[in-house]
N, C-alpha and C positions, 0 to 999 in steps of 0.2 A: 496313399488316401489317406486326407485328411481326418487332424484325429475326435474323440466326441464332442470336445465341446464344439470347434470348429463346426459340426457337421451340422449340430442343433441351432443355432446364426445362420445358418446359410435355410435352414428352412422355415425358425421363421422369418425372416426375410425377404423368402417365395409366396408368404402367405398373406406380410400384407400389404405384397403389392398384389396381387388374387382380391385380394379387400377391396384394396383403393382402386383399380379397373373393374372392381365393381361398381364401385360409389361414383365413379367418375363418368360408364354408358349415359347414354341420354336413355330415355323409355319407351321402347322401341315399338310403333304399331301404336304411339299416343303421341297423332300430330301436335306441335307447336304454333299449326298457324290457325290466329283465328278463324270462327264463322264467322257469314255475312247473316246482321240480322235485321232483324225488321221486328213487327210490334202491330199485331192490326188493329181495328178501334175496341171489338172488343175484351182488351188487355193481353189475349193469348200473345206469350212471349217465341220467335222464332227463331231458329238457327240452322244456318245451311252452310254444308262446307260439299260444296260443288266438287265432285271429279270427274274431270272430262273423260270419257271414253271407256267408263269402268259398265262392265254390266248390274253394279250391285246397287243393293237400295238395302237402308238401313232406316224407319223410322220407329223415332223415339218419343212416349207422350209421355211425362213427368206428369202428374201430382206432388202439388208438394203440404200437405197431410194427409195422413195417416195410420194406423194403427193405437195411436197413443188417443184417437179422439174415440173408442170404442165406447158405448157406454158401459158404463160399472158393472158385471154381471152379465154381460155376451159381448166378451173377446171372441175375436172372428168373423166380431160383423163386418169391418174392411177387406175384410178378407173374402170376405163371403161374396161384396157388394164387386167384389174383380173379378167374380168367378162369373158373377151374371152380364159381365161386358162382352162373355162372343159365349153364351151357354149351349149354342150348335157344333154340336164333333164338324158338321161338315165345312165350316167358316176355317178349323186350323188345317183339315185335311186341304182344303183351296192354295196356304203358302206351305204347308211342307209339299204337299206333290204335287200340283201345277207348277210353283212359284221355284220349288224347290229350297225356299227356304226354313222359316219360323215363324210361330205366335205364339209370345208371353207376357201375363201377368204373373209381376209378381210386387208382393205388397210388404212394407215394413213398417216400423214406426211414425218413421217418417215420412214415406209418398210413396204412394200409388203407378207404380213404372211400365206401363206395355212397351212391347217390342217386338217389331214388323216384319221382317227379315226377306225381302223379296225381291224383282228386278228388277232394276232402273226403268225399264217401258212400261210395265207397270204401275205407275205411281199413284195416276187419277183414281186406278181400284182400289189400290191397298188406302187410299185416303180416305175415299167411299166406306173403308166395312169400320174405319177406326171412327166417322162420322155418324157411322149406325150404331155404334156401340155407345159410345157418347148421349149425344142427340138424342137416341133412342133404345136407351135400357129398357130393356123387357122386367119389366113390373108386377106379371099377371100371375095370381095366389098360386098357381100349377106350373108356371115356369122356377117360380121361387122357391114351393114347394121341392123341385124335383131336385135343382143346385143346391140348396142348403141340404138334402139329402141323400148327395153322392158326395160332400163335404165332407157330412157325417159320417156315411160312411168309410173314410178314405183313415180318416180321423179315430176308428174303433175297429181298424183293421191295421195300423201302425203299430209294429212294436216296439215298447218306449223299454229301451237299454236303462241298465243303472249311470252310464252319464249322461243320457236325458232326463230324469228324473231327478240329477243331483243337480244339473241344471238351472232348471223348472222352480229346484226349494231356493237355491241362493237369491234370485232376484227375488223369489215373495218374501224371504226373508230380512234379505237389504232394503225392497221397495214397499213392498207393504201393498196398497192400497193403491198404489202408484200408479199411471199406464205403465212403465217399465215394468213391472211385476209382473203383467199377466205376460200369458200366450202371446204372439201377435197373430197365428195362424190359428186361435179358439182349442177351445174344450169341448169336449161332445157334450159338454152340460150346457154351458153356455151359450152354446152357439145352436140350444132347439130353442133357448129361450128370444134368439134373433123373430125381429116380425116383419113381413113387410114392411109395414109402418117407418120400423127404422133404418133399413136401407133404405127408400125413397128420401126421407128427413135427411141421413148422410150425405145421398149424390144433393142435394138440393143446401147442402152444405157445401157440401168438398169440392163439389165436381164443378165449379167456377171452369167459365174457361178464362180470367184474369188470376186464378190460383196454379196457372198448368205454363209449360211448357214445352214445345217442342221441336226439334231435332229433325235432322234433316241432310245423313250422307250418303253421297254412292256421284253415279252417272247422269245429271241434273241440272239445266241451271237454275240459278237465283230465282231467275225472268219464270221460268214453270212454273216454280217448286212454292214462290210467291202465287204466283194467278191462281194454283189448287189450289192450294189451303183457308185464302183471301174465299174462292166461290165457295167451298162443301165447309169450313168450318169461321167461316165470316158470322153466322146465324148463331153460333154458338154465344147464348146467354149468360152473363157474367152473375156473380155474386155482387150481392147488393152489399155485402158484409163481409174482409174476411177476420175467418173464425182463429184466434191467437193459440203460440202455443202454451198456458198458462194452467199451472193445477194447485194443486196443494202441497207444500211439500210436504215428504215422508219422514216421521219420529227417525232418531238414531236408531239402527235397528240392539233387538237381542242378544250382548254377547256372551248370552251361552252358544256352546255347538248344537247342532240340529241334528239327530240323527232320525234318519230316515228309514225305515227297512226295506230292503228290495235284496228278494234272491240275488247269489251270483259269489263267485270265485275268490273278490277281489272288494274290495270299499269305496267311491268315490267321495274325494275330499274335495269340496269346496273353501275361497276366501272369496271374499270382495270387501271393496267400499266402496265410494261412492266418485267418480273419478269427474274429466272435463266433458263439456259440449265441443260437440262438432266444430266452433267456429271461434272456439279458443285459442288465441295468438298461441298457446304450449301442445298442441293435437300433436302433431308430432314428434313432438320430443316426448308423451308419454306414449307415443307407440314404441319407443327407442325405449324408453325409463322399461316396459312390461315385456322385450324380449330381454332387456337386462337380468331384469328379474327372474325370467324362464333359467337361466343362463348359470346363474347363483344358484337355485335354489336347487340345479340338477348337479351342479356339482359340491353342492356339504350335504346333499342325501343321498346314500348309497344303492338307497331303494328305487328311487326317481331312474337309474339307471337308461333301464331297459323299459322302463312301463307309459305309456301315455301321459306327457306333461305341458298344461301349459300356462302362458301367462296374454291374457290380454289389455286391451285397452279399449271400451264400447262407449264411443260416441254415436250422440244422438244430438236432434234441435234445444235438449236440454240436460246438464250432466248425466251422463250417465254411469260404467262403471265400473274400474278397473277389478279382473276379474282372475284370481289361483285356481286350475285345476288337474288333482292326479290320481290316477288311478294304482292304489298300490293295497298291498295283503292287509287283510283287516289287522292285524297284530301290532301293522306299522302304524297306524290312523295318525295316532297318537304325537309318532317324532316326526309325518307327515305337517300337521299342523303347528307344531311347535318351529320345524326346521320354516315352515312360508312367513312365519310371523319373525325370523329371528334375518331371513329377506330381506324382509320390510322395514328393517333397524338399520340393517345395511345399506338399503337403498340411501337412504340419509344422513347417514353419519359418514359411511368411506366410500369416498370418489372411486369414479369409472377409472380401469383402469384405459390405456391405447387401445390396445389387442383385446378387453374387453368391449372398448364404445365400436371400433374399426368392426368386429364380425354382428355386432347384433345391428349397425346401421346394414351394411352389407347383404343380413340376413332379407330385412327390409325390402330393400328396393328391390333385390331379389326376383322376391314376392311381387312386387306393384310391377316390376318391366313384366313378370308374367302374364299376371290381369288381367294389362292393360296393348298384350297383343292384338288383340282379337277387333273386327272393324266396331265390332258390339261396344267397347268401351269407347270408342271416339266424342263420344260428348257428353260420357258420366262426369271429366271436370268441372266442365259448365254447365253442367242441368249440376250438380250438388252446390256450387257458385248459388245458385237461385234457393235450391233447398233451405241451403244451409247459411242466408242471407253473407259473404261472404265477400267481402269486401274487392276480388281479384281473384282468377282464377288460378292454384297455389304451383311455383314449381317445385314438387316435391321433392326430386332427388337432392336440387341443389338445397334445398328446407334442414333434406337428416345433414347434408355434409359437413350444415352449418355446427348441430351441436356441441354441446362441449360437456363435460363433464359438473360441472356450476351446472347447466341445465338442469340436466341429470338431478342434482339435490336441490336444485331451487321446489319441480314439479312436485317428488318426491314427499317433503315437506309440508307442502299443500295440501297434496292426495294425502297422504298416511298419516301426519303427525296430531295428537290428541283426536283419534277419530275412534269410532267402535268399529270395529270389524265384526261380518257377519261370517257365517263358518257353516257348515253343511256337511255329512259325512253319511251317503248312500252306501247301506248294507243289509249284511246283516245286525239286526240291530240287540240281539244278546249276545254276541261277542265284539262287539263293537263297545258294546255300554260294559264288560269287562277290561278292556282295552283301557278305556279312557279311564275306569272309574279310579281316583285319586288323583290323578292330574290335570286334566280338563272337565272343569264345567260343565254340567250337558243336559240339554230333557232330548225326549227322542214324541216325535209325530204323532199324537194320537194319545197319548198317555197323561194320563192327570197323575200331575203330581202331588205326594201325598205330604200333605198336610201339618202344615208348623204343630203342635201338639201345642196347646195352649199353656200356661203355668197355671196350675192349679191354687183359688182360692185358697187362703188360713181359713184350718178350721174355729169353727167358733165354739169362745169356750162354755161349756156347762153351764147352766141359771142354776141358780137354787134352789132348791125349794123356799117358799113360804105358806108353814102350815099357815093352816086358818086353826 
Protein backbone atom coordinates (compact mmCIF):
# COMPACT_ATOMS: atom_id res chain seq x y z
CA UNK A 1 0.00 0.00 0.00
CA UNK A 2 1.44 3.46 -0.94
CA UNK A 3 2.45 5.74 1.93
CA UNK A 4 -0.03 8.52 2.96
CA UNK A 5 2.00 11.23 1.20
CA UNK A 6 1.75 9.40 -2.12
CA UNK A 7 -1.98 8.80 -1.60
CA UNK A 8 -2.51 12.54 -1.13
CA UNK A 9 -0.60 13.28 -4.34
CA UNK A 10 -2.68 10.72 -6.26
CA UNK A 11 -5.88 12.23 -4.91
CA UNK A 12 -4.84 15.76 -5.92
CA UNK A 13 -3.95 14.55 -9.41
CA UNK A 14 -7.32 12.78 -9.71
CA UNK A 15 -9.21 15.89 -8.65
CA UNK A 16 -7.23 18.04 -11.10
CA UNK A 17 -7.99 15.59 -13.92
CA UNK A 18 -11.70 15.68 -13.08
CA UNK A 19 -11.75 19.48 -13.02
CA UNK A 20 -9.89 19.65 -16.33
CA UNK A 21 -12.36 17.23 -17.88
CA UNK A 22 -15.30 19.37 -16.83
CA UNK A 23 -13.67 22.49 -18.23
CA UNK A 24 -12.80 20.81 -21.51
CA UNK A 25 -16.21 19.36 -22.32
CA UNK A 26 -18.51 21.28 -24.69
CA UNK A 27 -21.85 22.66 -23.54
CA UNK A 28 -24.33 19.87 -24.22
CA UNK A 29 -27.64 20.90 -25.67
CA UNK A 30 -26.25 24.24 -26.77
CA UNK A 31 -25.89 24.14 -30.51
CA UNK A 32 -22.80 25.76 -31.98
CA UNK A 33 -24.52 25.99 -35.35
CA UNK A 34 -25.33 29.50 -36.40
CA UNK A 35 -29.05 30.14 -36.97
CA UNK A 36 -30.41 31.21 -40.31
CA UNK A 37 -31.21 34.90 -40.04
CA UNK A 38 -33.87 37.09 -41.58
CA UNK A 39 -35.34 40.50 -40.80
CA UNK A 40 -38.80 41.76 -41.67
CA UNK A 41 -39.39 45.22 -43.08
CA UNK A 42 -40.78 46.27 -39.68
CA UNK A 43 -37.41 45.53 -38.04
CA UNK A 44 -38.33 42.21 -36.38
CA UNK A 45 -35.22 40.01 -36.28
CA UNK A 46 -35.77 36.31 -36.99
CA UNK A 47 -33.50 33.40 -35.99
CA UNK A 48 -34.29 29.92 -37.35
CA UNK A 49 -32.78 26.56 -36.40
CA UNK A 50 -34.33 24.01 -38.74
CA UNK A 51 -34.18 20.45 -37.41
CA UNK A 52 -35.54 18.14 -40.13
CA UNK A 53 -37.80 15.30 -38.98
CA UNK A 54 -38.12 16.71 -35.48
CA UNK A 55 -41.74 16.84 -34.25
CA UNK A 56 -40.89 19.50 -31.66
CA UNK A 57 -41.27 23.24 -31.95
CA UNK A 58 -39.89 26.05 -29.83
CA UNK A 59 -40.90 29.65 -30.47
CA UNK A 60 -39.22 32.25 -28.29
CA UNK A 61 -39.88 35.97 -28.58
CA UNK A 62 -37.56 38.34 -26.74
CA UNK A 63 -38.59 41.98 -26.24
CA UNK A 64 -35.44 43.88 -25.31
CA UNK A 65 -36.89 46.09 -22.56
CA UNK A 66 -37.91 44.98 -19.11
CA UNK A 67 -38.75 45.97 -15.56
CA UNK A 68 -35.98 48.56 -15.41
CA UNK A 69 -38.48 50.80 -17.21
CA UNK A 70 -41.21 50.46 -14.58
CA UNK A 71 -42.42 53.87 -13.54
CA UNK A 72 -41.23 55.13 -10.15
CA UNK A 73 -43.53 53.89 -7.41
CA UNK A 74 -45.12 51.38 -9.80
CA UNK A 75 -42.82 48.35 -9.69
CA UNK A 76 -44.31 45.30 -11.38
CA UNK A 77 -45.74 47.32 -14.27
CA UNK A 78 -43.91 45.36 -16.97
CA UNK A 79 -44.61 42.07 -15.16
CA UNK A 80 -48.30 42.93 -15.17
CA UNK A 81 -48.08 43.75 -18.86
CA UNK A 82 -46.59 40.29 -19.39
CA UNK A 83 -49.59 38.78 -17.57
CA UNK A 84 -51.94 40.65 -19.92
CA UNK A 85 -50.48 39.03 -23.04
CA UNK A 86 -52.28 35.75 -22.33
CA UNK A 87 -55.11 36.65 -19.93
CA UNK A 88 -57.27 33.59 -20.65
CA UNK A 89 -56.53 30.22 -19.09
CA UNK A 90 -57.83 28.52 -22.24
CA UNK A 91 -54.76 29.70 -24.17
CA UNK A 92 -52.39 28.13 -21.67
CA UNK A 93 -54.50 24.95 -21.62
CA UNK A 94 -54.23 24.73 -25.43
CA UNK A 95 -50.44 24.50 -25.21
CA UNK A 96 -50.31 22.14 -22.26
CA UNK A 97 -53.21 19.83 -23.14
CA UNK A 98 -53.50 19.80 -26.94
CA UNK A 99 -49.89 20.48 -27.94
CA UNK A 100 -48.24 18.75 -24.99
CA UNK A 101 -45.99 21.77 -24.52
CA UNK A 102 -46.05 24.92 -22.46
CA UNK A 103 -46.61 28.67 -22.60
CA UNK A 104 -44.63 30.97 -20.35
CA UNK A 105 -43.90 34.69 -20.02
CA UNK A 106 -40.90 35.77 -17.96
CA UNK A 107 -39.99 39.36 -17.12
CA UNK A 108 -36.68 40.56 -15.72
CA UNK A 109 -35.03 43.97 -15.54
CA UNK A 110 -33.80 43.78 -19.15
CA UNK A 111 -36.41 41.93 -21.16
CA UNK A 112 -39.76 40.25 -21.60
CA UNK A 113 -39.47 36.71 -22.99
CA UNK A 114 -42.37 34.64 -24.32
CA UNK A 115 -41.62 30.89 -24.56
CA UNK A 116 -43.99 28.66 -26.55
CA UNK A 117 -43.30 24.91 -26.80
CA UNK A 118 -45.51 22.79 -29.03
CA UNK A 119 -45.57 20.71 -32.19
CA UNK A 120 -43.86 21.60 -35.46
CA UNK A 121 -47.04 20.73 -37.35
CA UNK A 122 -48.85 23.54 -35.49
CA UNK A 123 -46.40 26.35 -36.36
CA UNK A 124 -49.03 28.54 -38.01
CA UNK A 125 -51.40 28.24 -35.05
CA UNK A 126 -48.63 28.97 -32.55
CA UNK A 127 -47.54 32.13 -34.39
CA UNK A 128 -51.20 33.15 -34.67
CA UNK A 129 -51.57 32.93 -30.88
CA UNK A 130 -48.41 35.02 -30.52
CA UNK A 131 -49.76 37.59 -32.98
CA UNK A 132 -52.97 38.00 -31.00
CA UNK A 133 -51.01 38.46 -27.77
CA UNK A 134 -48.77 41.20 -29.16
CA UNK A 135 -50.96 42.97 -31.70
CA UNK A 136 -54.31 42.63 -29.91
CA UNK A 137 -53.39 42.87 -26.24
CA UNK A 138 -56.55 43.21 -24.16
CA UNK A 139 -56.57 46.52 -22.30
CA UNK A 140 -60.24 46.66 -21.37
CA UNK A 141 -60.82 47.93 -17.82
CA UNK A 142 -62.37 44.59 -16.85
CA UNK A 143 -59.40 42.52 -18.04
CA UNK A 144 -56.82 44.87 -16.53
CA UNK A 145 -58.60 44.80 -13.17
CA UNK A 146 -58.93 41.00 -13.21
CA UNK A 147 -55.29 40.36 -14.08
CA UNK A 148 -53.99 42.95 -11.64
CA UNK A 149 -56.13 41.50 -8.84
CA UNK A 150 -54.81 38.02 -9.63
CA UNK A 151 -51.19 39.20 -9.39
CA UNK A 152 -51.94 41.13 -6.19
CA UNK A 153 -53.53 38.04 -4.66
CA UNK A 154 -50.54 35.90 -5.60
CA UNK A 155 -48.08 38.43 -4.13
CA UNK A 156 -50.01 38.74 -0.87
CA UNK A 157 -50.23 34.97 -0.54
CA UNK A 158 -46.52 34.55 -1.14
CA UNK A 159 -44.62 33.62 1.99
CA UNK A 160 -41.80 36.11 2.36
CA UNK A 161 -38.85 34.33 3.92
CA UNK A 162 -36.06 36.08 5.81
CA UNK A 163 -33.79 35.37 2.82
CA UNK A 164 -36.16 37.19 0.45
CA UNK A 165 -36.43 40.10 2.88
CA UNK A 166 -32.65 40.34 3.02
CA UNK A 167 -32.32 40.16 -0.78
CA UNK A 168 -34.80 42.97 -1.29
CA UNK A 169 -33.28 45.07 1.48
CA UNK A 170 -29.74 44.82 0.10
CA UNK A 171 -30.96 45.81 -3.38
CA UNK A 172 -32.59 48.95 -1.98
CA UNK A 173 -29.57 49.65 0.22
CA UNK A 174 -27.21 49.48 -2.75
CA UNK A 175 -29.33 51.00 -5.52
CA UNK A 176 -31.82 53.21 -3.65
CA UNK A 177 -34.22 54.65 -6.31
CA UNK A 178 -32.23 53.21 -9.23
CA UNK A 179 -34.38 50.66 -11.13
CA UNK A 180 -32.37 47.65 -9.92
CA UNK A 181 -33.38 48.55 -6.38
CA UNK A 182 -37.01 47.79 -7.20
CA UNK A 183 -38.51 44.31 -7.25
CA UNK A 184 -39.07 43.27 -10.90
CA UNK A 185 -42.24 41.37 -10.00
CA UNK A 186 -43.68 44.31 -8.09
CA UNK A 187 -45.01 44.80 -4.60
CA UNK A 188 -48.68 44.91 -3.59
CA UNK A 189 -48.41 48.62 -2.75
CA UNK A 190 -46.84 49.54 -6.11
CA UNK A 191 -49.06 47.29 -8.24
CA UNK A 192 -52.18 48.86 -6.76
CA UNK A 193 -51.02 52.16 -8.30
CA UNK A 194 -50.55 50.77 -11.83
CA UNK A 195 -53.51 51.74 -13.99
CA UNK A 196 -54.67 50.95 -17.50
CA UNK A 197 -53.08 54.05 -19.01
CA UNK A 198 -49.67 53.08 -17.59
CA UNK A 199 -49.87 49.66 -19.23
CA UNK A 200 -50.99 51.02 -22.59
CA UNK A 201 -48.15 53.55 -22.60
CA UNK A 202 -45.56 50.90 -21.76
CA UNK A 203 -46.91 48.66 -24.54
CA UNK A 204 -46.67 51.50 -27.04
CA UNK A 205 -43.13 52.46 -26.01
CA UNK A 206 -41.47 49.06 -25.63
CA UNK A 207 -43.49 46.48 -27.57
CA UNK A 208 -42.42 47.56 -31.05
CA UNK A 209 -41.34 45.04 -33.69
CA UNK A 210 -37.93 46.69 -34.03
CA UNK A 211 -37.30 46.07 -30.31
CA UNK A 212 -37.76 42.30 -30.59
CA UNK A 213 -36.08 39.10 -31.77
CA UNK A 214 -38.01 35.92 -32.64
CA UNK A 215 -36.33 32.50 -32.46
CA UNK A 216 -37.81 29.35 -33.99
CA UNK A 217 -36.31 25.91 -33.32
CA UNK A 218 -37.67 22.59 -34.55
CA UNK A 219 -38.96 20.57 -37.48
CA UNK A 220 -39.83 23.45 -39.80
CA UNK A 221 -38.02 24.70 -42.88
CA UNK A 222 -36.70 28.21 -43.14
CA UNK A 223 -39.06 28.96 -46.02
CA UNK A 224 -42.13 27.89 -44.04
CA UNK A 225 -41.05 29.74 -40.91
CA UNK A 226 -40.24 32.97 -42.76
CA UNK A 227 -43.47 32.85 -44.76
CA UNK A 228 -45.57 32.31 -41.62
CA UNK A 229 -43.87 35.03 -39.63
CA UNK A 230 -44.01 37.55 -42.49
CA UNK A 231 -47.71 36.88 -43.01
CA UNK A 232 -48.77 37.01 -39.36
CA UNK A 233 -46.26 39.38 -37.77
CA UNK A 234 -45.51 41.57 -40.77
CA UNK A 235 -48.26 44.05 -39.75
CA UNK A 236 -46.66 44.47 -36.29
CA UNK A 237 -45.86 48.18 -36.01
CA UNK A 238 -42.37 49.34 -35.16
CA UNK A 239 -41.63 51.88 -32.44
CA UNK A 240 -40.90 55.39 -33.63
CA UNK A 241 -38.02 55.68 -31.17
CA UNK A 242 -36.34 53.04 -29.03
CA UNK A 243 -35.93 54.11 -25.41
CA UNK A 244 -32.33 53.70 -24.15
CA UNK A 245 -31.62 52.37 -20.67
CA UNK A 246 -30.29 55.58 -19.14
CA UNK A 247 -31.05 56.41 -15.52
CA UNK A 248 -29.62 58.68 -12.86
CA UNK A 249 -26.88 56.77 -11.08
CA UNK A 250 -27.43 55.99 -7.38
CA UNK A 251 -25.38 57.60 -4.64
CA UNK A 252 -22.84 55.62 -2.65
CA UNK A 253 -24.67 53.43 -0.10
CA UNK A 254 -24.66 54.14 3.61
CA UNK A 255 -21.66 52.20 5.01
CA UNK A 256 -23.52 51.27 8.20
CA UNK A 257 -25.06 47.80 8.39
CA UNK A 258 -28.86 47.92 8.16
CA UNK A 259 -30.72 45.66 10.59
CA UNK A 260 -34.12 44.51 9.35
CA UNK A 261 -36.36 42.96 11.98
CA UNK A 262 -37.53 39.52 10.82
CA UNK A 263 -38.57 36.70 13.14
CA UNK A 264 -36.67 33.48 12.76
CA UNK A 265 -34.03 31.22 14.25
CA UNK A 266 -31.17 32.55 12.10
CA UNK A 267 -29.96 35.83 10.63
CA UNK A 268 -29.58 36.48 6.90
CA UNK A 269 -26.38 38.39 6.11
CA UNK A 270 -25.89 40.33 2.87
CA UNK A 271 -23.08 42.50 1.49
CA UNK A 272 -23.07 44.11 -1.94
CA UNK A 273 -21.14 46.46 -4.22
CA UNK A 274 -21.81 47.70 -7.72
CA UNK A 275 -20.69 45.18 -10.33
CA UNK A 276 -20.25 45.00 -14.09
CA UNK A 277 -22.67 45.24 -16.99
CA UNK A 278 -23.53 42.08 -18.92
CA UNK A 279 -21.77 43.38 -22.02
CA UNK A 280 -18.55 44.14 -20.15
CA UNK A 281 -15.53 42.23 -21.40
CA UNK A 282 -14.84 40.97 -17.86
CA UNK A 283 -18.34 39.65 -17.15
CA UNK A 284 -17.29 35.99 -17.19
CA UNK A 285 -14.25 36.77 -15.06
CA UNK A 286 -16.62 38.31 -12.50
CA UNK A 287 -18.54 35.01 -12.36
CA UNK A 288 -15.36 33.10 -11.57
CA UNK A 289 -14.33 35.76 -9.04
CA UNK A 290 -17.69 35.45 -7.28
CA UNK A 291 -17.41 31.66 -7.00
CA UNK A 292 -13.84 31.95 -5.75
CA UNK A 293 -15.04 34.44 -3.11
CA UNK A 294 -17.73 31.99 -1.99
CA UNK A 295 -15.17 29.23 -1.51
CA UNK A 296 -12.84 31.49 0.46
CA UNK A 297 -15.66 32.76 2.64
CA UNK A 298 -16.65 29.22 3.52
CA UNK A 299 -13.06 28.18 4.21
CA UNK A 300 -12.34 30.96 6.75
CA UNK A 301 -15.73 30.98 8.47
CA UNK A 302 -16.58 27.82 10.38
CA UNK A 303 -20.15 29.03 10.89
CA UNK A 304 -20.77 28.76 7.12
CA UNK A 305 -19.75 25.10 6.81
CA UNK A 306 -23.32 23.76 7.02
CA UNK A 307 -25.33 26.89 6.20
CA UNK A 308 -26.68 28.28 2.90
CA UNK A 309 -24.06 30.62 1.44
CA UNK A 310 -23.57 32.27 -1.96
CA UNK A 311 -21.64 34.95 -3.81
CA UNK A 312 -23.06 35.95 -7.16
CA UNK A 313 -22.36 38.51 -9.86
CA UNK A 314 -25.66 39.93 -11.11
CA UNK A 315 -25.13 41.62 -14.48
CA UNK A 316 -27.70 43.57 -16.48
CA UNK A 317 -27.77 46.05 -19.36
CA UNK A 318 -26.29 48.54 -16.89
CA UNK A 319 -23.80 47.61 -14.14
CA UNK A 320 -25.40 45.30 -11.62
CA UNK A 321 -24.06 44.01 -8.30
CA UNK A 322 -21.77 41.51 -6.64
CA UNK A 323 -23.78 40.13 -3.70
CA UNK A 324 -22.53 37.97 -0.82
CA UNK A 325 -25.12 36.17 1.30
CA UNK A 326 -25.36 33.60 4.07
CA UNK A 327 -27.62 32.34 6.84
CA UNK A 328 -25.91 32.31 10.26
CA UNK A 329 -26.82 32.23 13.92
CA UNK A 330 -27.57 35.66 15.34
CA UNK A 331 -24.49 35.72 17.54
CA UNK A 332 -22.29 34.97 14.51
CA UNK A 333 -23.67 37.77 12.32
CA UNK A 334 -20.85 40.20 13.14
CA UNK A 335 -18.23 37.50 12.45
CA UNK A 336 -19.85 36.68 9.10
CA UNK A 337 -19.77 40.35 8.07
CA UNK A 338 -16.15 40.75 9.18
CA UNK A 339 -15.05 37.57 7.40
CA UNK A 340 -16.81 38.63 4.20
CA UNK A 341 -14.80 41.86 4.21
CA UNK A 342 -11.61 39.84 4.75
CA UNK A 343 -12.49 37.80 1.66
CA UNK A 344 -13.00 40.96 -0.36
CA UNK A 345 -9.58 42.22 0.71
CA UNK A 346 -7.99 38.86 -0.14
CA UNK A 347 -9.36 38.92 -3.68
CA UNK A 348 -7.41 42.11 -4.27
CA UNK A 349 -4.23 41.15 -2.43
CA UNK A 350 -3.88 37.36 -2.75
CA UNK A 351 -3.76 35.68 -6.18
CA UNK A 352 -5.90 32.60 -6.69
CA UNK A 353 -4.11 29.27 -6.61
CA UNK A 354 -4.39 26.86 -9.52
CA UNK A 355 -6.64 24.59 -7.45
CA UNK A 356 -8.94 27.43 -6.40
CA UNK A 357 -9.29 28.69 -9.96
CA UNK A 358 -9.87 25.25 -11.50
CA UNK A 359 -12.55 24.43 -8.94
CA UNK A 360 -14.41 27.71 -9.51
CA UNK A 361 -14.26 27.37 -13.30
CA UNK A 362 -15.39 23.73 -13.22
CA UNK A 363 -18.46 24.50 -11.11
CA UNK A 364 -19.56 27.33 -13.38
CA UNK A 365 -19.05 25.28 -16.55
CA UNK A 366 -21.03 22.41 -15.03
CA UNK A 367 -23.92 24.77 -14.17
CA UNK A 368 -23.80 26.24 -17.67
CA UNK A 369 -23.99 22.76 -19.19
CA UNK A 370 -27.00 21.89 -17.02
CA UNK A 371 -28.87 25.07 -17.95
CA UNK A 372 -28.09 24.66 -21.65
CA UNK A 373 -29.16 21.01 -21.86
CA UNK A 374 -32.80 21.73 -22.74
CA UNK A 375 -34.19 22.67 -26.13
CA UNK A 376 -35.56 25.90 -24.67
CA UNK A 377 -32.02 27.15 -24.04
CA UNK A 378 -30.81 26.79 -27.63
CA UNK A 379 -31.64 30.38 -28.73
CA UNK A 380 -30.64 32.09 -25.48
CA UNK A 381 -27.04 33.04 -26.38
CA UNK A 382 -28.26 34.68 -29.59
CA UNK A 383 -31.16 36.41 -27.87
CA UNK A 384 -28.80 37.65 -25.16
CA UNK A 385 -26.50 39.01 -27.85
CA UNK A 386 -29.36 41.23 -29.07
CA UNK A 387 -30.58 42.21 -25.59
CA UNK A 388 -27.13 43.16 -24.31
CA UNK A 389 -25.71 44.46 -27.59
CA UNK A 390 -22.91 41.91 -27.62
CA UNK A 391 -20.64 41.98 -30.63
CA UNK A 392 -20.86 38.20 -31.02
CA UNK A 393 -22.26 35.09 -29.37
CA UNK A 394 -19.76 34.16 -26.67
CA UNK A 395 -18.05 30.79 -26.41
CA UNK A 396 -18.38 30.79 -22.63
CA UNK A 397 -16.41 27.59 -21.85
CA UNK A 398 -13.39 28.81 -23.81
CA UNK A 399 -13.53 32.25 -22.24
CA UNK A 400 -13.86 30.72 -18.75
CA UNK A 401 -10.83 28.49 -19.34
CA UNK A 402 -8.81 31.57 -20.24
CA UNK A 403 -9.45 33.38 -16.92
CA UNK A 404 -6.19 33.79 -15.01
CA UNK A 405 -5.30 34.75 -11.41
CA UNK A 406 -4.22 38.17 -12.70
CA UNK A 407 -7.64 38.63 -14.30
CA UNK A 408 -9.33 37.86 -10.97
CA UNK A 409 -7.20 40.42 -9.13
CA UNK A 410 -7.75 43.06 -11.80
CA UNK A 411 -11.53 42.68 -11.72
CA UNK A 412 -11.60 42.48 -7.91
CA UNK A 413 -9.63 45.73 -7.73
CA UNK A 414 -12.04 47.37 -10.16
CA UNK A 415 -15.14 46.20 -8.30
CA UNK A 416 -14.11 46.32 -4.63
CA UNK A 417 -11.28 48.81 -4.16
CA UNK A 418 -12.15 52.16 -2.53
CA UNK A 419 -15.93 51.67 -2.71
CA UNK A 420 -18.63 51.83 -0.06
CA UNK A 421 -19.98 48.35 0.72
CA UNK A 422 -23.70 48.01 1.44
CA UNK A 423 -24.59 45.49 4.15
CA UNK A 424 -27.82 44.15 5.63
CA UNK A 425 -28.68 41.67 8.37
CA UNK A 426 -32.25 40.38 8.60
CA UNK A 427 -33.25 38.74 11.88
CA UNK A 428 -34.38 39.45 15.42
CA UNK A 429 -33.41 43.10 15.77
CA UNK A 430 -32.96 43.12 19.56
CA UNK A 431 -30.53 40.19 19.41
CA UNK A 432 -28.72 41.59 16.37
CA UNK A 433 -28.23 44.96 18.03
CA UNK A 434 -26.59 43.24 20.96
CA UNK A 435 -24.40 41.12 18.65
CA UNK A 436 -23.22 44.06 16.53
CA UNK A 437 -22.92 46.64 19.31
CA UNK A 438 -19.37 47.93 19.65
CA UNK A 439 -18.14 45.89 16.66
CA UNK A 440 -19.92 47.12 13.55
CA UNK A 441 -21.72 50.47 13.01
CA UNK A 442 -25.40 49.84 12.30
CA UNK A 443 -28.86 51.31 12.08
CA UNK A 444 -32.23 49.60 12.50
CA UNK A 445 -34.86 49.89 9.80
CA UNK A 446 -37.82 51.87 11.10
CA UNK A 447 -36.05 53.21 14.17
CA UNK A 448 -35.22 56.88 14.37
CA UNK A 449 -31.67 57.33 15.55
CA UNK A 450 -31.36 59.26 18.78
CA UNK A 451 -30.22 62.79 17.96
CA UNK A 452 -26.78 63.78 19.11
CA UNK A 453 -27.23 66.19 22.02
CA UNK A 454 -26.20 69.73 21.17
CA UNK A 455 -23.68 71.40 23.47
CA UNK A 456 -25.25 73.76 25.93
CA UNK A 457 -24.50 77.43 25.34
CA UNK A 458 -22.36 79.05 28.03
CA UNK A 459 -24.29 80.72 30.81
CA UNK A 460 -24.59 84.47 30.54
CA UNK A 461 -22.85 86.38 33.32
CA UNK A 462 -25.23 87.91 35.82
CA UNK A 463 -25.73 91.63 35.16
CA UNK A 464 -24.76 93.93 37.98
CA UNK A 465 -27.48 95.92 39.68
CA UNK A 466 -27.75 99.55 38.68
CA UNK A 467 -29.37 101.32 41.62
CA UNK A 468 -31.16 104.45 40.80
